[in-house]
Backbone bond lengths (Angstrom), bond angles and torsions (degrees), N, CA, C in turn:
res aa  C-N    CA-C-N  psi(-1)  N-CA   C-N-CA  omega(-1)  CA-C   N-CA-C  phi
1 E - - - 1.454 - - 1.523 110.37 -
2 L 1.314 116.06 145.15 1.465 121.78 -178.73 1.525 109.57 -112.07
3 V 1.328 116.08 130.67 1.465 122.10 176.69 1.520 108.23 -110.94
4 Q 1.332 116.44 131.31 1.455 121.51 178.40 1.520 109.77 -128.76
5 I 1.332 115.23 145.69 1.464 121.76 179.35 1.526 108.78 -120.82
6 A 1.320 116.07 133.57 1.462 120.81 173.87 1.523 107.63 -125.14
7 C 1.323 116.63 135.34 1.469 120.06 -177.94 1.521 110.78 -140.38
8 L 1.341 115.15 157.81 1.461 121.02 -179.80 1.519 112.58 -67.88
9 E 1.334 115.71 -37.95 1.467 120.37 -173.28 1.525 111.82 -72.89
10 C 1.330 115.18 153.95 1.450 118.87 169.20 1.521 108.33 -72.91
11 R 1.311 118.02 166.64 1.459 120.99 -174.04 1.527 111.55 -56.53
12 E 1.336 117.29 -40.15 1.460 120.88 -177.17 1.528 112.21 -68.46
13 D 1.333 118.19 -25.20 1.462 121.13 -176.27 1.525 112.79 -104.14
14 M 1.305 117.52 4.63 1.463 119.31 179.42 1.524 110.43 -61.83
15 P 1.338 118.21 144.24 1.473 120.49 179.15 1.523 111.43 -76.07
16 A 1.304 115.20 56.34 1.464 122.78 178.91 1.515 107.44 -158.19
17 T 1.321 116.76 149.24 1.458 120.01 178.11 1.519 109.83 -75.98
18 E 1.315 115.79 161.85 1.466 119.84 178.59 1.522 110.58 -61.31
19 D 1.330 117.04 -36.24 1.467 120.25 177.47 1.524 111.02 -61.95
20 E 1.337 116.75 -42.13 1.470 120.29 -179.96 1.527 111.09 -64.65
21 I 1.333 116.15 -39.28 1.467 120.03 178.68 1.529 110.26 -65.88
22 K 1.323 116.47 -43.26 1.462 120.24 179.27 1.523 111.14 -64.16
23 Q 1.340 117.09 -38.47 1.467 120.13 177.58 1.526 110.22 -61.11
24 A 1.329 116.38 -41.75 1.468 119.90 178.72 1.518 110.50 -62.81
25 E 1.329 116.30 -43.19 1.466 120.14 -179.70 1.527 111.51 -66.46
26 E 1.337 116.58 -34.82 1.458 119.77 176.06 1.526 111.50 -62.63
27 E 1.330 116.17 -30.48 1.462 121.37 -179.95 1.524 111.71 -85.41
28 G 1.342 116.60 7.14 1.459 120.65 175.44 1.511 115.36 90.22
29 I 1.330 118.01 7.32 1.468 121.30 179.36 1.529 109.14 -81.42
30 L 1.332 116.54 131.06 1.457 121.39 177.83 1.530 109.19 -91.90
31 V 1.323 116.54 128.07 1.466 121.92 -176.63 1.524 109.04 -108.88
32 H 1.333 116.54 121.54 1.461 122.46 178.07 1.524 108.08 -113.68
33 S 1.301 117.41 102.97 1.460 120.83 -178.80 1.525 110.32 -89.57
34 S 1.345 115.35 164.92 1.473 122.76 178.71 1.528 111.48 55.42
35 R 1.322 115.58 52.49 1.466 121.84 178.38 1.526 109.42 -133.95
36 T 1.311 116.86 141.49 1.454 121.59 173.38 1.516 109.01 -126.59
37 S 1.313 116.67 133.41 1.462 120.59 -177.02 1.523 110.21 -75.97
38 T 1.325 116.43 143.39 1.461 121.76 180.00 1.521 112.58 -120.87
39 R 1.338 117.23 -25.40 1.462 118.68 -176.85 1.516 110.64 -161.89
40 I 1.334 115.10 141.24 1.457 121.25 170.71 1.527 107.28 -92.55
41 V 1.304 117.13 124.17 1.462 121.63 -178.50 1.525 109.00 -90.44
42 T 1.326 116.71 130.11 1.465 120.86 -179.79 1.521 110.26 -128.65
43 E 1.312 114.85 159.04 1.452 121.69 176.55 1.528 108.12 -150.15
44 N 1.317 115.09 122.70 1.460 121.07 -178.59 1.537 112.00 55.28
45 G 1.335 115.18 38.19 1.454 120.00 176.57 1.513 115.63 81.17
46 S 1.324 117.19 3.89 1.469 121.06 -179.69 1.520 110.09 -118.62
47 I 1.328 116.21 147.56 1.464 121.21 178.16 1.522 109.91 -72.70
48 T 1.315 115.78 133.25 1.468 120.55 177.45 1.525 112.69 -120.60
49 G 1.341 117.36 -13.27 1.457 118.19 -179.58 1.511 112.86 175.73
50 V 1.329 115.16 179.30 1.461 122.45 178.61 1.522 108.21 -135.23
51 E 1.321 116.15 137.06 1.460 120.96 176.56 1.521 110.04 -101.69
52 F 1.331 115.95 144.07 1.465 122.35 -176.69 1.519 110.87 -133.39
53 L 1.331 114.80 164.42 1.451 123.11 166.70 1.526 107.67 -123.54
54 E 1.331 116.26 149.89 1.462 119.85 176.48 1.526 109.89 -74.65
55 V 1.315 116.11 142.33 1.467 122.32 -177.80 1.528 109.31 -101.58
56 D 1.341 115.86 125.09 1.467 120.41 175.57 1.518 111.51 -83.38
57 S 1.333 117.01 -39.25 1.465 120.60 178.83 1.517 109.10 -151.66
58 F 1.317 113.93 151.34 1.466 120.54 -178.13 1.516 108.00 -145.31
59 S 1.344 116.71 126.38 1.464 121.52 179.95 1.519 108.79 -154.62
60 F 1.342 115.20 -180.00 1.458 121.09 177.17 1.526 108.38 -119.93
61 D 1.336 115.73 141.93 1.463 119.19 177.74 1.521 110.20 -84.90
62 E 1.343 116.73 -172.27 1.464 120.68 -175.31 1.531 112.26 -65.55
63 N 1.332 116.66 -19.44 1.465 121.14 177.41 1.525 112.37 -96.59
64 K 1.338 115.12 12.12 1.466 122.49 179.28 1.524 112.67 62.66
65 R 1.332 115.38 29.35 1.453 120.17 174.51 1.525 108.86 -96.16
66 A 1.309 115.48 142.04 1.461 120.31 -177.02 1.528 111.34 -68.05
67 V 1.320 115.50 133.69 1.461 122.12 175.05 1.532 106.60 -116.49
68 I 1.330 115.79 112.89 1.466 121.04 -173.75 1.522 109.50 -118.54
69 E 1.322 116.87 124.97 1.462 122.16 174.38 1.527 107.61 -109.25
70 V 1.333 115.70 121.24 1.468 120.39 -176.20 1.518 110.49 -104.74
71 R 1.301 114.72 159.40 1.465 121.45 178.22 1.527 108.97 -89.86
72 E 1.300 116.83 131.43 1.458 120.79 -178.93 1.531 110.57 -66.32
73 N 1.312 114.44 147.95 1.463 122.07 177.04 1.532 112.30 52.80
74 S 1.330 114.72 42.46 1.472 118.77 -178.95 1.532 110.71 -119.30
75 H 1.310 116.73 34.43 1.455 121.06 -178.21 1.526 111.29 -58.87
76 F 1.297 113.90 140.09 1.470 120.99 -174.47 1.522 106.52 -147.86
77 S 1.309 118.54 132.89 1.461 120.41 -177.11 1.518 111.39 -130.24
78 L 1.340 114.64 149.65 1.460 122.07 177.01 1.515 108.96 -125.50
79 E 1.303 116.20 137.64 1.459 119.66 173.07 1.524 109.01 -75.83
80 A 1.320 116.09 139.74 1.465 119.59 -178.43 1.520 109.83 -160.93
81 D 1.324 116.07 147.40 1.466 119.93 172.66 1.525 111.17 -114.30
82 T 1.340 116.72 -9.02 1.462 122.33 175.83 1.518 108.54 -139.95
83 V 1.329 117.28 132.50 1.467 121.74 -179.97 1.528 108.28 -125.36
84 I 1.324 116.37 127.88 1.460 122.62 177.48 1.522 107.98 -118.50
85 F 1.330 116.82 121.46 1.457 120.93 177.86 1.522 109.69 -93.13
86 A 1.321 116.54 127.35 1.467 122.22 174.28 1.531 106.40 -117.69
87 I 1.317 115.55 88.11 1.469 120.00 -171.20 1.518 111.90 -115.02
88 G 1.325 116.19 28.20 1.452 119.69 177.70 1.518 111.74 106.02
89 Q 1.309 115.17 174.73 1.445 121.02 -177.61 1.522 110.38 -132.73
90 R 1.311 115.36 155.95 1.451 121.06 173.77 1.520 107.79 -151.23
91 P 1.314 117.03 153.72 1.466 119.21 -179.35 1.526 111.62 -61.97
92 L 1.313 116.45 141.78 1.462 121.79 176.22 1.527 107.57 -102.27
93 I 1.327 115.80 95.09 1.463 121.54 -176.57 1.530 108.96 -100.42
94 P 1.313 118.65 121.44 1.475 120.45 179.84 1.529 111.09 -59.56
95 D 1.314 116.40 143.22 1.465 121.23 176.66 1.524 109.61 -59.86
96 G 1.326 115.34 136.19 1.453 120.11 177.43 1.512 114.15 78.42
97 F 1.346 117.30 11.36 1.468 119.56 -178.29 1.522 111.62 -70.37
98 G 1.335 115.91 -24.85 1.456 118.88 172.91 1.509 116.01 94.74
99 V 1.338 119.03 11.36 1.462 120.13 176.96 1.522 108.91 -100.25
100 D 1.329 115.71 156.49 1.460 121.03 -179.31 1.525 109.98 -81.67
101 I 1.325 116.42 132.76 1.457 122.16 -178.32 1.528 109.58 -118.29
102 M 1.322 116.95 134.36 1.462 121.46 177.05 1.532 109.96 -83.41
103 E 1.332 116.00 171.86 1.456 120.83 -177.09 1.525 112.05 -60.70
104 N 1.339 116.82 -31.48 1.467 119.56 -178.82 1.526 112.70 -83.11
105 G 1.334 117.25 3.23 1.453 120.28 177.49 1.509 114.76 92.37
106 N 1.324 117.58 -7.11 1.462 120.38 178.50 1.531 110.70 -80.95
107 I 1.326 114.86 160.12 1.463 120.56 -179.85 1.525 109.85 -77.64
108 Q 1.322 116.55 134.23 1.462 121.20 179.07 1.522 109.37 -93.60
109 L 1.334 115.37 127.56 1.461 121.07 -177.84 1.522 111.52 -105.42
110 D 1.317 114.85 150.09 1.459 119.76 165.59 1.526 106.49 -75.91
111 P 1.343 119.19 122.06 1.467 120.53 -173.86 1.525 114.26 -64.71
112 F 1.307 117.42 -18.34 1.465 119.94 -178.02 1.534 112.25 -94.95
113 S 1.314 116.44 -44.79 1.465 119.21 -176.51 1.520 113.16 -95.50
114 Q 1.344 117.40 -12.41 1.464 122.73 -176.78 1.528 112.57 63.92
115 T 1.323 117.47 15.43 1.455 120.33 177.94 1.523 109.91 -85.41
116 A 1.342 114.32 159.43 1.460 119.80 -173.22 1.525 112.52 -106.09
117 G 1.313 116.67 31.53 1.459 119.61 177.22 1.506 114.13 89.16
118 R 1.325 116.22 3.20 1.459 120.16 178.27 1.517 108.47 -138.10
119 E 1.298 117.35 137.28 1.457 122.58 -177.25 1.534 111.10 -54.64
120 G 1.329 114.75 124.16 1.460 120.08 175.23 1.511 115.24 79.72
121 V 1.321 118.42 7.63 1.467 121.52 179.16 1.530 108.89 -111.30
122 F 1.322 115.98 124.47 1.461 122.21 -179.23 1.528 108.21 -121.59
123 A 1.312 116.09 159.93 1.466 120.09 -179.49 1.517 109.52 -145.62
124 A 1.326 115.49 159.40 1.462 120.58 -179.10 1.523 109.27 -161.14
125 G 1.332 115.47 167.84 1.459 121.14 172.54 1.514 114.50 78.22
126 D 1.339 115.24 -151.98 1.461 121.04 -175.26 1.518 113.04 -61.53
127 A 1.341 117.57 -27.68 1.462 120.38 179.73 1.519 111.44 -64.57
128 V 1.331 115.97 -20.29 1.461 121.13 -179.96 1.521 111.68 -102.75
129 H 1.336 115.68 -48.36 1.459 120.61 -171.25 1.524 114.07 -101.27
130 G 1.316 117.52 -6.56 1.457 119.42 -173.98 1.518 110.02 82.55
131 T 1.317 116.06 -172.69 1.451 120.93 -177.69 1.521 111.14 -61.52
132 A 1.321 116.24 126.02 1.465 121.25 -179.51 1.524 108.32 -148.16
133 T 1.319 115.87 -168.73 1.460 120.16 -178.77 1.525 110.45 -84.47
134 V 1.336 114.88 165.05 1.461 120.53 177.35 1.526 110.04 -61.42
135 I 1.332 116.88 -41.40 1.461 120.91 -179.52 1.530 110.83 -61.08
136 Q 1.327 116.79 -42.22 1.465 119.95 178.63 1.530 110.86 -64.23
137 A 1.321 116.19 -38.10 1.462 119.50 178.50 1.524 110.98 -66.15
138 I 1.336 116.77 -40.95 1.465 120.49 178.02 1.527 110.52 -62.99
139 A 1.341 116.24 -44.50 1.466 120.24 179.38 1.523 110.86 -61.83
140 S 1.321 116.41 -41.08 1.459 120.46 178.94 1.526 110.47 -64.62
141 G 1.334 116.04 -40.29 1.459 120.16 177.94 1.517 112.62 -63.82
142 R 1.333 116.70 -37.17 1.464 120.32 178.16 1.533 110.65 -65.62
143 K 1.332 116.70 -41.58 1.469 119.50 178.23 1.527 110.52 -60.35
144 A 1.344 115.32 -42.94 1.462 119.17 179.75 1.529 110.38 -65.62
145 A 1.345 117.12 -40.11 1.467 120.76 -179.68 1.525 111.11 -63.62
146 I 1.331 116.61 -40.27 1.470 120.69 177.80 1.526 109.96 -62.93
147 A 1.353 115.80 -44.26 1.461 119.98 -179.76 1.529 111.04 -64.13
148 I 1.331 116.75 -39.15 1.468 120.46 179.72 1.526 110.34 -66.20
149 D 1.330 116.08 -41.47 1.465 119.85 179.07 1.525 110.84 -60.40
150 K 1.325 115.85 -43.49 1.474 119.31 178.63 1.523 110.35 -66.07
151 Y 1.322 116.95 -39.42 1.459 121.19 -179.92 1.527 111.13 -61.29
152 L 1.331 116.14 -33.78 1.460 120.99 -179.21 1.524 112.65 -87.76
153 G 1.337 115.65 5.17 1.458 119.36 175.84 1.506 114.82 101.15
154 G 1.316 117.94 4.77 1.454 121.63 179.82 1.513 112.16 -84.51
155 S 1.326 114.90 -177.44 1.465 120.63 -178.67 1.515 112.81 -87.61
156 G 1.319 116.22 -14.86 1.457 119.73 -175.31 1.512 113.06 90.89
157 N 1.320 117.28 -0.09 1.457 121.30 178.35 1.535 108.73 -87.31
158 I 1.332 116.09 105.71 1.459 119.92 -177.16 1.533 112.09 -107.12
159 D 1.321 116.14 6.16 1.463 119.35 -179.81 1.525 110.22 -69.57
160 E 1.308 115.70 135.99 1.460 121.15 177.03 1.519 108.41 -136.99
161 K 1.312 116.04 121.87 1.461 120.82 -179.70 1.527 108.10 -94.75
162 L 1.306 115.91 110.36 1.463 121.56 -177.52 1.522 112.55 -82.09
163 A 1.329 116.09 -12.83 1.465 120.20 179.00 1.518 107.67 -146.97
164 P 1.321 118.34 150.03 1.471 120.42 179.40 1.521 110.96 -61.74
165 V 1.318 115.40 141.48 1.457 120.76 179.72 1.519 109.23 -78.49
166 E 1.326 116.09 124.03 1.460 120.68 -179.90 1.521 109.55 -90.96
167 E 1.311 115.32 138.17 1.459 120.07 177.08 1.528 109.35 -73.98
168 A 1.334 115.69 130.12 1.460 119.75 -179.92 1.529 110.49 -71.88
169 E 1.327 115.40 143.64 1.460 120.99 176.25 1.524 107.77 -73.83
170 P 1.337 118.86 116.42 1.461 120.74 -173.74 1.528 113.93 -70.81
171 C 1.320 118.01 -17.96 1.462 120.22 -179.29 1.524 109.19 -131.66
172 F 1.319 115.30 114.71 1.459 117.99 179.31 1.526 111.81 -122.15
173 G 1.336 117.25 -2.23 1.450 121.09 173.27 1.517 114.19 69.39
174 P 1.329 116.46 175.54 1.471 120.57 -179.17 1.531 111.16 -72.68
175 M 1.312 115.30 148.94 1.458 121.92 175.82 1.517 108.27 -118.41
176 E 1.302 116.11 120.67 1.466 121.87 -177.91 1.531 110.66 -58.57
177 G 1.337 115.43 124.05 1.467 120.47 176.22 1.516 115.29 71.74
178 F 1.345 117.28 18.83 1.468 120.06 -176.14 1.532 111.81 -57.14
179 A 1.335 116.25 -43.02 1.466 120.25 -176.00 1.520 112.37 -66.32
180 Y 1.324 117.16 -15.69 1.464 120.20 -176.35 1.527 112.51 -109.60
181 M 1.328 116.54 8.16 1.463 118.93 178.44 1.527 109.17 -66.95
182 P 1.330 119.07 122.48 1.476 121.23 -174.58 1.521 112.24 -73.31
183 R 1.303 114.63 149.74 1.456 120.84 176.51 1.525 109.63 -76.13
184 C 1.304 115.88 146.01 1.456 121.52 176.28 1.532 108.25 -72.26
185 E 1.320 116.17 114.77 1.460 119.94 -177.67 1.525 111.02 -84.90
186 E 1.341 115.37 137.12 1.451 120.07 177.95 1.529 110.90 -70.27
187 T 1.305 115.79 145.92 1.461 120.62 172.89 1.529 107.83 -117.86
188 Y 1.320 115.04 152.50 1.455 119.68 -172.78 1.527 111.89 -119.04
189 V 1.302 114.68 153.07 1.462 120.36 172.73 1.526 107.69 -63.67
190 P 1.328 119.07 138.27 1.475 120.70 179.94 1.523 112.04 -53.06
191 A 1.332 115.94 144.86 1.462 121.42 -175.17 1.521 112.42 -56.89
192 E 1.330 117.19 -38.32 1.460 118.68 -177.92 1.525 111.99 -65.40
193 E 1.334 116.84 -27.77 1.467 119.79 175.95 1.526 111.32 -80.26
194 R 1.325 117.01 -35.54 1.470 120.13 179.32 1.521 111.36 -62.20
195 L 1.316 116.80 -29.25 1.454 120.94 -177.56 1.520 112.93 -69.68
196 R 1.323 116.97 -19.91 1.463 120.31 -170.77 1.527 113.96 -95.52
197 N 1.346 117.82 -7.57 1.457 118.37 -177.58 1.527 110.14 -155.48
198 F 1.311 115.54 -179.33 1.465 121.87 -179.86 1.525 110.65 -114.02
199 Q 1.330 116.70 26.74 1.452 120.74 177.95 1.529 109.89 -75.76
200 K 1.331 116.39 168.83 1.461 119.97 179.56 1.529 109.83 -63.59
201 V 1.312 115.71 149.96 1.468 120.49 -173.93 1.520 112.68 -104.41
202 V 1.335 118.14 -11.01 1.460 121.57 -179.99 1.528 109.28 -98.88
203 N 1.320 116.19 128.60 1.458 120.31 179.32 1.524 110.92 -72.32
204 D 1.335 116.09 151.24 1.455 121.19 175.71 1.527 109.81 -70.63
205 I 1.341 115.83 153.67 1.458 119.32 173.81 1.522 108.50 -93.25
206 D 1.328 116.15 150.95 1.461 119.38 -178.85 1.535 109.85 -87.93
207 E 1.319 115.72 178.58 1.466 120.49 -175.12 1.522 111.68 -62.48
208 E 1.323 116.74 -40.71 1.470 119.78 -179.20 1.522 110.84 -63.09
209 M 1.317 116.89 -43.32 1.469 120.72 179.39 1.529 110.55 -64.99
210 A 1.340 117.02 -39.39 1.466 120.68 179.03 1.524 110.86 -63.43
211 N 1.338 116.55 -41.90 1.461 120.33 178.86 1.524 111.13 -64.61
212 N 1.330 116.36 -40.15 1.468 120.28 178.90 1.528 110.94 -62.82
213 E 1.330 116.18 -39.25 1.463 119.69 178.54 1.524 110.43 -66.84
214 A 1.337 116.97 -40.19 1.463 120.90 179.62 1.526 111.11 -62.35
215 E 1.341 117.29 -35.29 1.460 120.85 180.00 1.522 112.42 -68.61
216 R 1.333 116.84 -18.46 1.462 120.54 179.31 1.529 112.30 -84.42
217 C 1.332 117.46 -2.38 1.473 121.23 -177.89 1.522 110.67 -61.13
218 L 1.327 116.36 132.59 1.467 121.53 179.84 1.528 112.78 -81.94
219 Q 1.333 116.76 -7.95 1.462 122.25 -178.32 1.532 111.60 51.07
220 C 1.327 114.33 51.69 1.466 120.37 -179.24 1.524 112.19 -61.21
221 D 1.355 116.71 -23.01 1.459 119.03 -178.75 1.522 112.58 -64.67
222 L 1.339 117.21 -16.67 1.467 119.48 179.17 1.528 111.46 -64.82
223 R 1.327 116.95 -24.02 1.472 119.72 178.72 1.519 111.10 -62.25
224 L 1.348 115.94 -28.96 1.460 119.52 179.83 1.528 111.48 -68.89
225 K 1.328 116.74 -17.33 1.462 120.75 -179.15 1.521 112.40 -88.48
226 I 1.351 116.21 -10.38 1.465 119.66 -176.92 1.525 109.31 -79.32
227 K 1.283 116.51 123.82 1.456 121.49 179.27 1.523 109.76 -83.69
228 S 1.325 116.28 135.72 1.458 120.16 -179.92 1.525 109.92 -71.14
229 V 1.317 115.70 147.96 1.470 121.04 177.80 1.520 108.20 -120.29
230 E 1.301 116.11 161.65 1.457 121.14 -168.81 1.520 113.34 -61.50
231 F 1.338 117.62 -40.05 1.471 118.52 -173.16 1.530 111.87 -70.80
232 W 1.360 119.18 -13.25 1.461 120.56 178.03 1.519 111.54 -60.90
233 S 1.338 116.94 -32.64 1.463 120.17 -175.57 1.522 111.79 -60.57
234 S 1.317 117.86 -25.55 1.462 120.47 -179.58 1.518 112.04 -67.20
235 Y 1.350 116.68 -23.96 1.461 120.10 -179.50 1.527 112.03 -81.23
236 D 1.328 116.25 -11.31 1.466 119.70 -179.64 1.517 111.48 -90.73
237 Q 1.326 117.41 -6.81 1.461 120.64 -175.36 1.530 110.84 -99.59
């Protein structure tokens, strides 16, 4: 079976890293960038293909609506018996659930209580802010957790230290060749094995590799230990 992907973005702007695209190609997936679908081709009630046009430019206007400029006479078709559209996501809120919804379909929060317009209902992550980074989703989840704790009568302190905090050594001296220490490169399960299951595709690193990565740490947290001195203020002016 052949799997093909067509997307509006050019290869450089696809919502995937170059490594992810190469991994897909290694698994035999054909990637067609800068394409927009125009018609599903059917025959006797069954799908036989999809027609496309080449995209010259793709952007969003001030209302976050897609603006697509296509190239004339650039018709392009793919044979297919199954078509899956991946055109974004939005929260699926049941009718009458009682939460506030914004025009874009996301949940509207009270910025102070983190509630979603209904007593005892809180929300966080992509359902509120739309597609964002993992870090932003975690931060949003923490805000909601703090609000929930307060709502249930707690203090809002959700921090939990699972291990004692070790004091950093303030002086560790120069390390020979530190700037040239190589990064531990990820290795992947062979493509032919990835095709047969849904297991993770990145191999684990061993203890030696983990130690080497730890030695490359810049210990940026040491900056928090530096006490400000009076003459620093002159550099801010």
